[in-house]
Every structure is written in C-alpha cells, then in structure tokens.
C-alpha positions as CSV (number, residue, x, y, z in Angstrom):
1,M,0.7,-2.5,-10.7
2,I,-0.9,0.9,-9.8
3,Q,-0.9,4.2,-11.9
4,V,-1.4,7.4,-10.2
5,S,-1.8,10.6,-12.4
6,N,-2.4,14.3,-11.8
7,L,-3.2,13.8,-8.2
8,E,-4.0,17.0,-5.8
9,K,-4.6,17.2,-2.7
10,A,-4.9,20.2,-0.1
11,Y,-6.2,20.8,3.4
12,G,-7.3,24.3,3.5
13,Q,-4.5,26.5,2.2
14,Q,-1.8,23.9,2.8
15,V,-1.0,22.2,-0.5
16,I,-0.1,18.5,-0.1
17,F,-0.1,17.4,-3.8
18,D,0.3,19.2,-6.9
19,A,-0.3,17.4,-10.2
20,V,1.9,14.5,-8.9
21,G,2.2,10.7,-10.8
22,F,4.0,7.9,-10.6
23,T,3.9,4.3,-11.4
24,L,4.3,1.3,-9.4
25,N,5.6,-1.7,-11.6
26,A,5.7,-5.6,-10.9
27,G,8.1,-6.7,-8.4
28,E,9.2,-3.1,-7.1
29,R,9.8,-2.3,-3.5
30,I,9.6,1.4,-2.6
31,G,10.9,3.6,-0.2
32,L,8.7,6.4,0.5
33,V,10.4,9.7,1.7
34,G,9.8,13.1,2.8
35,R,9.5,15.2,5.8
36,N,7.2,14.9,8.6
37,G,3.6,16.3,7.6
38,H,4.3,16.3,4.0
39,G,1.8,13.6,2.7
40,K,3.3,10.4,3.1
41,T,0.5,8.8,5.1
42,T,-2.0,10.8,3.3
43,L,-1.1,8.8,0.0
44,F,-1.2,5.8,1.9
45,R,-4.8,6.6,3.0
46,M,-5.5,7.3,-0.4
47,I,-4.2,4.4,-2.0
48,L,-6.3,2.3,0.3
49,G,-9.3,4.1,-0.3
50,E,-9.6,6.1,3.1
51,E,-9.1,9.1,1.9
52,H,-10.0,10.9,-1.5
53,P,-8.2,13.4,-3.8
54,D,-9.2,16.6,-4.7
55,S,-8.8,15.7,-8.3
56,G,-6.8,13.0,-10.3
57,I,-6.7,9.2,-10.7
58,I,-5.3,6.4,-8.5
59,S,-5.8,3.3,-11.0
60,I,-6.0,-0.3,-9.2
61,P,-6.0,-3.3,-11.3
62,N,-9.3,-5.3,-10.5
63,G,-8.5,-8.5,-7.9
64,Y,-5.4,-6.5,-6.9
65,S,-4.9,-7.1,-3.1
66,I,-3.3,-4.4,-1.1
67,G,-2.4,-5.4,2.9
68,H,-1.6,-2.8,5.0
69,L,-0.2,-2.7,8.7
70,S,-3.1,-1.3,10.9
71,Q,-2.6,0.3,14.4
72,H,-6.0,-0.7,15.0
73,I,-6.2,-3.5,17.2
74,H,-9.2,-6.3,16.9
75,F,-8.5,-9.7,17.4
76,T,-11.0,-12.8,17.3
77,G,-8.6,-15.5,17.6
78,A,-8.5,-17.8,20.7
79,T,-4.6,-17.9,20.8
80,V,-1.8,-16.0,19.2
81,L,-1.3,-18.5,16.8
82,E,-5.0,-19.0,15.6
83,E,-5.0,-15.2,15.0
84,G,-1.9,-15.5,13.1
85,C,-3.5,-18.0,10.7
86,L,-6.4,-15.5,10.0
87,G,-3.9,-13.6,8.1
88,L,-3.4,-16.5,5.4
89,K,-5.2,-16.1,2.1
90,A,-7.6,-19.0,1.3
91,G,-6.7,-21.3,-0.8
92,D,-8.7,-24.2,-2.8
93,D,-5.6,-26.8,-2.0
94,G,-6.7,-27.5,1.9
95,R,-3.1,-27.1,2.6
96,D,-2.2,-26.5,6.4
97,E,0.1,-23.5,6.2
98,T,0.2,-23.0,9.7
99,Y,3.9,-23.6,9.7
100,R,4.3,-20.2,7.6
101,V,2.4,-18.0,10.5
102,E,4.8,-20.0,13.0
103,A,7.9,-18.9,11.0
104,V,7.0,-15.4,10.7
105,L,5.7,-15.3,14.5
106,M,9.5,-16.6,15.4
107,G,10.9,-14.2,13.3
108,L,8.9,-11.1,15.2
109,G,10.0,-12.3,18.4
110,F,7.3,-14.7,19.7
111,G,8.5,-18.1,21.0
112,P,6.7,-21.4,21.1
113,D,5.0,-20.6,24.3
114,D,3.6,-17.6,23.1
115,F,1.4,-19.5,20.4
116,T,-1.1,-20.8,22.8
117,R,-1.7,-17.0,24.6
118,N,-4.4,-15.1,24.4
119,P,-3.7,-12.4,21.8
120,L,-5.2,-9.7,24.1
121,E,-2.8,-10.6,27.1
122,L,0.2,-9.2,24.8
123,S,1.6,-5.9,25.5
124,G,0.4,-3.0,23.0
125,G,3.8,-3.6,21.1
126,Y,3.8,-7.3,20.6
127,Q,0.0,-6.7,19.5
128,I,1.1,-4.5,16.8
129,R,3.9,-7.1,15.9
130,L,0.9,-9.8,15.6
131,N,-0.9,-7.3,13.1
132,L,2.3,-7.3,11.3
133,A,2.8,-11.0,11.3
134,K,-1.0,-11.6,9.8
135,L,-0.1,-9.0,7.0
136,L,3.1,-10.9,6.1
137,V,1.6,-14.2,5.7
138,S,-1.6,-12.8,3.7
139,G,-0.1,-13.1,0.1
140,A,-1.0,-9.5,-0.7
141,N,-0.2,-8.2,-4.1
142,L,1.0,-5.0,-2.4
143,L,2.1,-4.2,1.2
144,L,1.8,-0.7,2.7
145,L,4.2,-0.7,5.4
146,D,4.0,2.7,7.7
147,E,7.0,2.2,10.1
148,P,7.0,-1.1,10.4
149,T,10.0,-1.3,12.7
150,N,8.2,0.7,15.6
151,Y,7.9,-1.6,18.2
152,L,10.5,-4.1,17.1
153,D,14.1,-4.8,18.5
154,I,17.3,-5.3,16.5
155,V,16.8,-8.9,16.1
156,S,13.4,-8.6,14.8
157,I,14.5,-5.9,12.3
158,R,17.4,-8.0,11.1
159,W,14.8,-11.1,10.3
160,L,12.3,-8.7,9.0
161,T,15.1,-7.2,6.5
162,Q,15.7,-10.4,5.2
163,F,12.3,-11.4,4.6
164,L,11.3,-8.2,2.8
165,R,14.2,-8.7,0.9
166,N,12.6,-12.0,-0.4
167,W,9.5,-10.3,-1.4
168,K,8.4,-10.9,-4.7
169,Q,5.3,-8.7,-4.9
170,E,5.1,-5.1,-4.6
171,L,6.0,-2.9,-1.5
172,I,5.7,0.5,-0.5
173,M,7.4,1.5,3.1
174,I,7.5,4.6,5.3
175,T,10.4,4.5,7.7
176,H,12.7,6.8,9.7
177,D,15.4,4.2,9.6
178,R,17.4,4.8,6.0
179,D,19.8,2.2,6.6
180,F,16.6,-0.6,6.6
181,M,15.0,1.3,4.1
182,D,18.0,0.9,1.5
183,S,18.8,-2.3,2.5
184,V,15.2,-3.4,1.4
185,T,13.9,-1.3,-1.3
186,T,14.5,-1.5,-5.2
187,H,13.6,2.6,-5.8
188,T,13.0,5.8,-3.9
189,M,10.3,7.8,-4.2
190,G,10.4,11.2,-2.4
191,I,7.6,13.6,-1.9
192,H,9.4,17.2,-2.0
193,R,7.8,20.5,-2.6
194,C,4.1,19.2,-3.1
195,R,5.9,16.7,-6.1
196,I,6.4,13.2,-6.2
197,R,9.7,11.8,-7.8
198,K,10.8,8.1,-8.1
199,I,14.0,6.7,-9.1
200,A,15.8,3.4,-9.0
201,G,18.4,3.0,-6.2
202,P,18.8,4.3,-2.4
203,T,17.4,7.5,-0.8
204,G,21.0,9.0,-0.8
205,K,21.0,8.9,-4.8
206,L,17.2,10.6,-4.7
207,Y,18.4,13.4,-2.2
208,Q,21.9,14.0,-4.2
209,Q,20.0,14.7,-7.2
210,I,17.4,17.0,-5.7
211,I,20.0,19.0,-3.9
212,M,21.8,19.4,-7.6
213,E,19.2,20.1,-9.5
214,E,17.9,22.9,-6.7
215,E,21.4,24.0,-7.0
216,V,21.3,24.3,-10.6
217,Y,17.8,26.2,-10.6
218,E,18.9,29.1,-8.3
219,K,21.6,29.7,-10.0
220,T,19.6,30.0,-13.2
221,R,17.1,32.0,-11.1
222,I,19.9,34.5,-10.5
223,N,21.1,34.6,-13.6
224,E,17.6,35.2,-15.3
225,E,16.9,37.7,-12.4
226,N,20.5,39.7,-13.5
227,K,19.1,39.5,-16.9
228,R,15.5,40.8,-16.3
229,K,17.4,44.0,-14.3
230,E,19.4,44.8,-17.3
231,V,16.2,44.5,-19.5
232,E,14.3,47.0,-17.3
233,Q,16.8,49.3,-16.8
234,F,17.3,49.6,-20.5
235,I,13.3,49.9,-20.9
236,N,13.7,52.8,-18.1
237,R,16.6,54.5,-19.8
238,F,15.2,54.5,-23.5
239,R,11.5,54.8,-22.8
240,A,11.1,58.6,-23.6
241,Q,13.2,58.0,-27.0
242,A,11.3,58.0,-29.7
243,T,14.0,56.5,-32.0
244,R,14.2,53.4,-29.6
245,A,10.3,53.1,-29.1
246,R,10.6,49.9,-31.3
247,A,13.1,48.1,-29.4
248,V,11.8,49.2,-26.1
249,Q,8.4,47.7,-26.9
250,S,10.2,44.5,-28.3
251,K,12.1,44.3,-24.8
252,V,8.5,44.7,-23.1
253,K,7.3,42.1,-24.8
254,A,9.6,39.8,-24.3
255,L,9.9,40.4,-20.5
256,Q,6.2,39.7,-20.0
257,K,6.5,36.5,-22.1
258,K,9.4,35.6,-19.5
259,E,8.2,33.4,-17.1
260,K,9.6,34.6,-13.8
261,L,11.7,32.0,-11.7
262,E,10.6,32.1,-8.0
263,K,13.2,31.7,-5.2
264,I,13.0,28.3,-3.6
265,S,11.8,28.8,-0.2
266,E,14.3,27.4,2.5
267,E,13.4,24.1,4.3
268,K,13.9,24.2,8.0
269,T,16.3,21.4,8.9
270,L,17.1,20.3,12.5
271,D,20.7,21.7,13.1
272,F,22.1,21.6,16.6
273,S,25.3,20.6,18.9
274,F,25.2,19.5,22.1
275,N,26.7,21.7,24.9
276,A,29.7,20.0,26.3
277,A,31.1,20.5,29.7
278,P,34.6,20.1,30.7
279,F,35.7,16.9,32.2
280,S,39.2,16.3,33.7
281,G,38.7,13.0,35.4
282,R,39.1,9.3,34.1
283,W,35.8,7.7,34.3
284,L,32.4,9.6,34.6
285,L,30.6,6.8,36.2
286,E,31.4,3.5,37.5
287,A,29.1,0.3,37.7
288,E,30.4,-2.4,39.7
289,D,28.5,-6.0,40.0
290,V,25.2,-4.3,39.6
291,S,22.0,-6.3,39.7
292,F,18.5,-5.4,39.5
293,S,15.0,-6.6,40.0
294,F,11.6,-4.9,40.4
295,S,10.9,-7.2,43.4
296,A,12.2,-9.8,45.5
297,Q,9.9,-12.4,43.7
298,A,10.8,-10.9,40.1
299,P,13.8,-12.4,38.3
300,S,16.7,-10.3,37.6
301,L,16.6,-8.1,34.5
302,I,20.3,-7.2,35.3
303,A,22.8,-9.7,36.9
304,G,26.6,-9.0,37.8
305,F,26.9,-6.2,35.4
306,S,30.2,-4.0,35.7
307,L,31.1,-1.0,33.4
308,A,33.2,2.0,33.4
309,A,32.3,5.1,30.9
310,G,35.1,7.1,30.5
311,K,34.9,10.9,29.0
312,E,34.9,10.5,25.1
313,D,33.2,6.8,25.2
314,R,30.5,5.9,22.7
315,I,28.7,3.2,24.5
316,A,25.4,1.5,22.7
317,V,23.0,-0.7,24.6
318,I,21.5,-3.3,22.5
319,G,19.0,-6.2,22.7
320,K,15.8,-7.6,22.2
321,N,12.7,-5.5,23.6
322,G,11.9,-6.0,27.4
323,K,15.3,-7.3,28.6
324,G,16.1,-4.7,30.5
325,K,18.0,-2.0,28.3
326,S,16.0,1.2,29.5
327,T,16.1,-0.1,33.1
328,L,19.7,-0.3,32.6
329,L,20.0,3.4,31.8
330,N,17.6,4.6,34.9
331,V,20.1,2.5,37.2
332,L,22.8,4.2,35.5
333,A,21.3,7.7,35.6
334,G,20.2,7.2,39.3
335,E,16.7,7.2,38.7
336,L,16.7,3.4,40.3
337,A,18.6,1.9,42.6
338,P,20.5,-1.3,42.0
339,T,19.3,-4.3,44.3
340,K,22.8,-5.2,44.3
341,G,26.3,-3.3,43.7
342,S,26.8,0.2,43.1
343,V,26.7,2.8,40.5
344,V,29.4,5.4,41.6
345,R,29.2,8.9,39.6
346,N,32.1,11.1,39.4
347,P,31.3,14.5,41.2
348,K,32.0,16.5,38.1
349,L,29.3,14.5,36.2
350,K,27.2,16.7,34.4
351,L,24.3,14.4,32.7
352,A,21.8,15.0,30.3
353,Y,19.2,12.2,29.9
354,F,16.7,11.9,26.9
355,G,14.3,8.8,28.4
356,Q,11.3,6.9,26.8
357,T,9.4,8.4,29.7
358,N,10.9,11.8,29.5
359,I,8.3,12.9,26.9
360,Q,5.3,12.1,29.1
361,R,7.3,14.4,31.7
362,L,6.8,17.5,29.5
363,N,4.0,19.8,31.0
364,S,1.2,19.6,28.6
365,K,-0.1,23.1,29.4
366,N,3.1,24.7,29.0
367,T,4.1,26.3,25.6
368,V,7.4,25.1,23.9
369,E,9.2,28.3,24.9
370,E,8.0,27.8,28.7
371,E,9.5,24.1,28.5
372,I,12.9,25.7,27.5
373,L,12.5,28.4,29.9
374,D,11.9,25.7,32.7
375,V,15.4,24.4,32.6
376,L,17.2,27.6,32.0
377,P,19.6,28.6,34.9
378,E,17.9,32.1,34.6
379,Y,15.2,33.8,32.8
380,N,16.4,34.6,29.2
381,R,13.6,34.8,26.3
382,T,16.1,35.5,23.9
383,A,18.1,32.3,24.3
384,A,14.9,30.5,25.1
385,R,13.8,31.4,21.4
386,S,17.2,30.7,19.9
387,I,16.7,27.0,21.2
388,C,13.0,26.9,20.0
389,G,14.4,28.4,16.6
390,I,17.1,25.3,16.3
391,M,14.4,22.3,17.2
392,M,12.4,23.9,14.2
393,F,9.6,26.1,16.6
394,E,10.4,29.5,15.2
395,G,8.7,32.3,15.7
396,D,4.8,32.0,16.9
397,K,5.5,28.0,16.7
398,A,7.1,28.5,20.2
399,L,4.1,29.4,21.5
400,K,2.3,26.3,20.8
401,K,1.0,24.1,23.8
402,I,2.5,20.9,24.4
403,D,-0.4,19.2,24.4
404,V,-1.2,19.9,20.3
405,L,2.2,18.6,19.6
406,S,2.8,15.5,17.6
407,G,5.0,12.8,19.1
408,G,8.1,13.9,16.9
409,E,7.6,17.6,18.2
410,R,7.4,16.5,21.6
411,S,10.7,14.6,21.1
412,R,12.4,17.9,19.3
413,V,11.2,19.9,22.6
414,L,12.8,17.4,24.9
415,L,16.3,17.4,22.8
416,G,16.2,21.2,23.0
417,K,15.7,21.1,26.8
418,I,18.9,19.1,27.0
419,L,20.8,21.5,24.9
420,V,20.2,24.2,27.1
421,S,22.5,22.9,30.3
422,P,26.3,21.8,29.9
423,A,26.6,18.1,29.8
424,N,29.7,15.7,29.8
425,L,27.7,12.7,29.7
426,L,24.4,12.1,27.4
427,M,22.2,9.3,28.0
428,L,19.7,8.8,25.0
429,D,17.0,6.1,25.1
430,E,15.6,5.4,21.5
431,P,16.0,9.0,20.6
432,T,15.3,8.6,16.8
433,N,11.4,7.0,17.3
434,H,9.9,10.3,16.5
435,L,12.3,11.7,14.3
436,D,12.2,12.1,10.5
437,M,15.4,10.8,8.3
438,E,16.8,14.6,8.6
439,S,16.6,14.8,12.2
440,I,18.3,11.5,12.6
441,D,21.1,12.9,10.5
442,S,21.5,15.6,12.5
443,L,21.4,13.8,15.7
444,I,24.1,11.4,14.3
445,E,26.1,14.5,13.3
446,A,25.7,15.9,16.7
447,I,26.6,13.0,18.7
448,G,29.7,12.8,16.5
449,A,31.0,16.5,17.3
450,F,30.3,16.0,21.0
451,S,33.2,15.9,23.3
452,G,31.6,14.1,25.9
453,A,30.6,10.7,26.4
454,V,27.4,9.0,25.0
455,I,25.3,5.8,26.3
456,I,22.6,5.0,23.6
457,V,19.8,2.6,23.6
458,T,18.9,2.0,20.0
459,H,17.8,-0.7,17.6
460,S,18.9,1.3,14.3
461,E,22.0,-0.5,13.1
462,M,22.6,2.4,10.9
463,I,23.4,4.7,14.2
464,L,25.1,1.6,15.8
465,H,27.8,1.1,12.7
466,A,28.2,5.4,12.7
467,V,28.2,5.8,16.6
468,A,29.0,2.7,18.6
469,T,32.6,1.9,19.8
470,R,31.6,0.0,22.5
471,L,28.6,-2.3,23.3
472,V,26.4,-3.1,26.2
473,V,24.8,-6.3,24.7
474,F,21.5,-8.3,26.2
475,D,21.6,-11.6,24.5
476,D,21.5,-14.9,25.3
477,G,19.8,-14.6,28.7
478,K,22.5,-12.3,29.9
479,V,24.0,-8.7,29.9
480,S,27.7,-8.3,28.6
481,V,30.0,-5.6,27.8
482,F,31.8,-6.0,24.2
483,E,34.9,-4.2,23.5
484,G,34.5,-2.9,19.8
485,S,32.2,-1.9,17.3
486,Y,29.0,-3.4,16.2
487,Q,30.5,-4.4,13.0
488,D,33.3,-6.1,15.1
489,F,30.0,-7.7,17.2
490,L,28.6,-9.2,14.1
491,D,31.9,-10.5,12.7
492,R,32.8,-12.1,15.9
493,G,29.4,-14.4,16.1
494,G,26.7,-11.6,16.3
495,W,23.4,-12.4,17.9
496,K,22.7,-15.6,20.0
497,D,19.0,-14.9,20.0
498,E,18.6,-14.9,16.1
499,D,19.2,-18.6,16.4
500,T,15.5,-18.8,17.7
501,A,14.2,-16.0,15.3
502,G,13.1,-18.6,12.4
503,E,15.4,-20.1,10.4
504,R,14.2,-18.5,6.9
505,S,12.9,-15.3,6.3
506,D,10.6,-17.2,3.4
507,G,8.9,-18.9,6.1
508,T,10.1,-22.4,5.5
509,G,12.2,-23.0,8.2
510,V,10.2,-23.6,11.6
511,G,8.9,-27.1,10.4
512,N,12.6,-28.3,10.1
513,D,13.8,-26.9,13.3
514,N,14.4,-29.8,15.2
515,R,16.2,-31.7,12.3
516,N,18.3,-28.8,11.8
517,K,19.4,-28.6,15.2
518,S,20.1,-32.1,15.5
519,A,22.3,-31.8,12.4
520,G,24.1,-29.2,13.9
521,R,25.4,-31.1,16.7
522,N,27.8,-33.0,14.3
523,V,29.2,-30.3,13.0
524,N,32.9,-29.5,13.7
525,K,33.2,-26.2,15.4
526,K,36.8,-25.7,14.3
527,D,35.7,-26.2,10.9
528,V,32.7,-23.5,11.1
529,K,35.3,-21.1,12.7
530,R,37.7,-21.6,10.1
531,T,35.1,-21.3,7.3
532,R,33.8,-18.0,9.1
533,A,37.1,-16.6,8.9
534,E,37.8,-17.5,5.4
535,L,34.2,-15.8,4.3
536,I,35.0,-12.6,6.4
537,N,38.3,-12.3,4.7
538,S,36.7,-12.8,1.3
539,R,34.1,-10.4,1.9
540,S,36.5,-7.9,3.1
541,K,38.2,-8.3,-0.4
542,A,35.3,-8.3,-2.4
543,L,33.1,-5.5,-0.9
544,G,36.5,-3.3,-0.5
545,A,37.1,-3.3,-4.3
546,L,33.5,-2.5,-4.7
547,Q,33.4,0.2,-2.2
548,A,36.7,1.7,-3.7
549,K,35.1,2.1,-7.1
550,I,32.2,3.7,-5.6
551,A,34.3,6.0,-3.8
552,G,36.0,6.7,-6.8
553,I,32.7,7.5,-8.7
554,E,31.6,9.7,-5.7
555,D,34.7,12.0,-5.9
556,M,34.4,12.2,-9.6
557,I,30.9,13.2,-9.2
558,M,32.0,15.9,-6.5
559,N,34.5,17.2,-8.8
560,L,32.1,17.8,-11.5
561,E,29.7,19.3,-9.2
562,Q,32.5,21.7,-8.4
563,Q,33.4,22.3,-11.9
564,I,29.8,22.9,-12.5
565,D,29.5,26.0,-9.8
566,E,32.7,27.5,-11.2
567,D,31.4,27.2,-14.7
568,N,27.9,28.8,-13.5
569,N,29.9,31.4,-12.0
570,A,31.9,32.2,-14.9
571,L,28.6,32.2,-16.8
572,L,27.2,34.6,-14.8
573,D,30.4,37.0,-15.3
574,A,30.0,36.3,-19.2
575,S,26.3,37.4,-19.3
576,V,27.0,40.5,-17.5
577,K,29.8,41.5,-19.8
578,S,27.5,40.3,-23.1
579,D,30.9,37.9,-23.8
580,G,29.0,36.0,-26.5
581,Q,32.0,33.4,-27.2
582,A,32.4,32.8,-23.3
583,I,28.6,31.8,-22.8
584,K,28.5,29.8,-25.9
585,E,31.7,27.4,-24.3
586,L,30.6,27.5,-20.8
587,S,26.7,26.5,-21.8
588,K,28.8,23.5,-23.8
589,A,30.9,22.9,-20.6
590,L,27.8,22.7,-18.5
591,Q,25.9,20.5,-20.7
592,E,28.8,18.1,-21.2
593,S,29.1,17.9,-17.0
594,K,25.7,17.1,-16.7
595,K,25.6,14.4,-19.0
596,R,28.7,13.1,-17.5
597,I,27.3,13.1,-14.1
598,D,24.0,11.7,-15.1
599,T,26.3,8.7,-16.7
600,L,28.1,8.5,-13.5
601,F,25.0,8.3,-11.3
602,D,23.8,5.5,-13.4
603,E,27.2,3.7,-12.9
604,L,27.0,4.3,-9.3
605,A,23.7,2.6,-9.2
606,V,24.8,-0.5,-10.6
607,L,28.0,-0.7,-8.3
608,T,25.7,-0.1,-5.5
609,D,23.1,-2.8,-6.3
610,E,26.2,-5.1,-6.5
611,L,27.6,-4.3,-3.5
612,D,24.0,-4.9,-1.9
613,A,23.9,-8.1,-3.6
614,R,27.3,-9.4,-2.6
615,S,26.6,-8.0,1.0
616,R,23.5,-10.2,1.0
617,E,25.4,-13.0,-0.5
618,F,27.9,-13.0,2.2
619,E,25.6,-12.0,5.1
620,E,23.5,-15.5,4.0
621,K,26.4,-17.8,4.0
622,L,27.3,-16.1,7.4
623,N,24.0,-16.6,8.9
624,G,23.9,-20.1,7.5
625,L,26.8,-20.5,9.6
626,N,25.2,-19.4,12.4
627,L,22.4,-22.0,12.3
628,Q,25.3,-24.9,12.4
C-alpha cells in the first residue's frame, strides 16, 4: 500500500502536479492515463525514488518491494533461462522454481531453443521481453509497468493480459492500448490539469466523469460571469447616488469576496481525416502467388500468398513479430520486389504509406512545416500551417526541428505528410506505437470515415475489433487470408501459436506440457467442436443480455445529461430574469439529475465488472478447449 499526499512538481514554469494525492490499496491494479508529457513517467520515477517532488509525501511501507520494467539492458546470466532465473525472489525453502521462469518466457514468445542462447544475442525487442520476464517472476509487491506491450506481438499480449488478470499484488500500468488496460485493471487513475483522480472502473468511466464535470463547471462559470456583470452594472450605475451608497458598498464587498471562476483552457486533441481520392475500379491491387525471402539461402518469409484489395476493404495484417508482416506491406507497396509471383497495382491507385522505418526518413534538419511542404504539390505555406495545426503543431511549434521531437511527435509529422496528398489506399504499419490514447481514438475515427481501402499492421486488439473486416494471418508457420472480422477469427479457432505460449498465466503449465499434449491426443475432436459451439452460443446469450442492460443505462445517462443541459440553459434564463421560483425548481431538478447519474454510474460499474468477469470466464473455457 502506498499513500501519496500534497505532491507538487514543476519544471521551471511548467507545473506537472499541484497538491495531488491518492492511495494505492492492497490488490488494486491501476491504469494510469493522461496525455503525453503530463507526468505519468515522472510519477513512476518519484515512486521509485529516482526523482524527488518539490513538496509532498510518498509513503511506502518498510519491506514493500517495487519492481519496474527497465529499458536499461544489463545481463549477467550466461543463457536466457539463467538470466530469467535471476529475477526470482530469493527464498528459504530451496525449491527449484525454474518452471515458473520457463512458463513466463514461453508466454512472452521465447521457444525452448531460446533458453540456452546468450541474452546478448537477442534482438533489442526480445531483450526487453527478457527484462519483462524477470520482473514478472520477481514476486514484487508492486509492479510499475510503463508501456509493457511495446515490442510484444499480439499472441504475447494476449498471454500477458491473462497473467496480469491473475496478479494478486498491486500494479500501476501506463499503456496507450486502452482495451488492454481496461481488460487488466480494477481502477483508473488520470492525470488531468495537474491533478490526479482515481476511480473504480475502466478508462471510459473516468473520461465521462471528467467531461461531465467540466461541462457543469463551464456552465456555472458562465452563469457566475453573467451575475458578476449584473452586479458591476449596478455598482457603476448607482455609485454616485448617496441614497444607494450602502447597497453599492455591500455589492462591492460581495463581489470582492466571491472567487472568480477562470475559463478552462482548451486541450488540443489530434483531430483529422484522410483525404480520399476517387476510384472507380474493382481492385486497387492484386497479389498473385507471392513469395519473398531476403536471399536465396534464407527461408521464405512469405510463400504462395494471394490477395485482392478492393476499394473499401479494411484488411488487418496480424501475427507474431518477425514473421514477415512489415515485409509483406513493403512488397505490396512496391518497396520490395517479390522473389516469386506478382503484385499488380491499378494505374489509378494512389497510395499513402505509414511504415515503421518511414519515421527515420524524416529530415532531422527540417522543421515540421518544411517536412509538410516537402510533399505539397506546390508551395503553400498557409496549407502547410493548417496541416501542422491539425497535427497539434500550432503556431511556433511548427518551426521545431525534427531532431528535437519525441517519437510520438515524429509519428504525428508523418501522419501529417500522409494527409497532404489524396489517397485511395492507406497502408499503416503499427501507426499507434508512439501515440497516446486520445490520438489513437482520433486515428480509429479517421480510418472509419475514410472512403478508400486500408491495410493495417497492428498488435492492438482494440483496433482489430474496431476496424478489420478481413485479415491476413501469420500463424502456424504460414500466411493466409481470413474472410471475416477478428472476433470471427477468434470464434473459429483463433491462434494456433497460442498453444506454445505457456499453458497457464500463473506459471504452472510448462512442467506438465508433455503430459497435457499426450492426454490431448485422446480427445474426440467432434466433441470439442460441439462443446465450443455450445460455449459460443451461451456466451452470446449471457453477454448479450448484460450488454443490453449496459446500453440501456448508458442511454439513460445520455438522456439525463441532455436534460441537465436544458435545465442549465433554463437556469441561466431564470437568473437573468431574477425568477426566484424557477431558479429554485431548476436547481432542485439539477441536483436530482446529478444524483441519478451518480447512481447509474455505480450500476454501470457493477454491470461492467460482471461483463468483464463473464467474458474472462468464457474466454478461459474456450482457451481450455484450445489446449485439448
């Protein structure tokens, strides 16, 4: 348990925290949200003692251990398994807990052949995974996870989700993947306008409350401002009249005592749309029997692959890292030539490509504005500044050099360059890696509104559920096209590669791996399929009923919020007219509506928790069938 009180932190004139406080209770798993640069990582560093607050107290009990995911690479073990075992907490019982390390390593994408490799031979991404594995087996009282899904693929993220759901200690996590966060955490804590707020429930509940409270604050501020003007007019009108001197002085004193509510500053949010070019044909591009390898001696990353992309397709390319997803996009985009087969692009194809390496192609000496101008068909500074503003580089920020920008800012520059030219096919390779939650929401909306086709590589299941209608799947050693949504894919069998990802997220499955597989040979596959179909049907009925209840409550909340808007407007009119009776009735109605909304939010939280629990229950049962 950690207690934080009256915490203040500033860097020069930039205030990060203003007298904030919160309590981390036993067993809580907290999702920490807030815009980039608002202090999430700073808070982690202060909890770890790597940075100190200007004032305030962070109280941590004696003997309370804190583990965090370090990006610093320092290995001393001779092998991957030995290095992973260094994360184990020293105990007195002398038990060999190597099996726990093996389970976690398998879950994070390592194979048995990797256990004997030297950790220094691993790629940078897998070295970070090894650090994560050491942390997960450490038995720390509190885990601090800063973007734990970076460098993980979709199968490893699904495994990590189950592991963290079963975590019995405390956890604070920063991630740009809202769906992953909501599926793991019990509470959400937001950094907003230099303050911290913590609630029980998912991110959406926190953001809804913030929006509602700021709307009420702004309407109250406008009402108070109108009253203030009326009082000032009274003072100015009767200041010189001796008979009104006492009343004027009373008004002056009242005005001085009353605190003036300041207007809430607008927070910029990425808000854009892709520029769709017309297309009248049927296929934008067609790949026929495509294979690719980087050399004649190297194995093929892609073999016998065919795909036709239509003008309104939403195609997601999914699979483990290193299997060829980005390579496939490069082949389809024409940046790599297939070693076999062909890719035919329609003459009217207009392609906009956001690639993982494209950020490095930005000219570090250019300003943001100059990078946008580089792709404009003609010199148009006004248009360039408009694009800069949309991508949150308004005013002088457009004159910042590329080499001083963060990864997230460079991603926004690249997206801005894509917006400049019309396109009828977007190719997006992990476009969310450096974006915050608000920017990812804007990207999903922009993809949904785009009238052309989209081919996207992503490990985010939230984006897959929101966007994809067709899939290109790298799984079980091959690449294939799946006609259907991501949920259809999961319902019809899902990931074959998940079978090798460690059988239980609590670290108890690997030691029994061979026995489970041997037993699985005696399972009747028809019975398994029938049981799966029954489970899917039961899940649909059970979750559908809960989702209907949740939708009904959300509708009631929206109706009440609309009623509050109408009552607030009526209250303003009544205040201007000094209609005391109307003011009294409307104030009472507003209080009742707000109380009702609070009650509905509580009901919504209970139903959401029940929906999450039932979803996990069905998912675990379906996963159990996958292992048979």
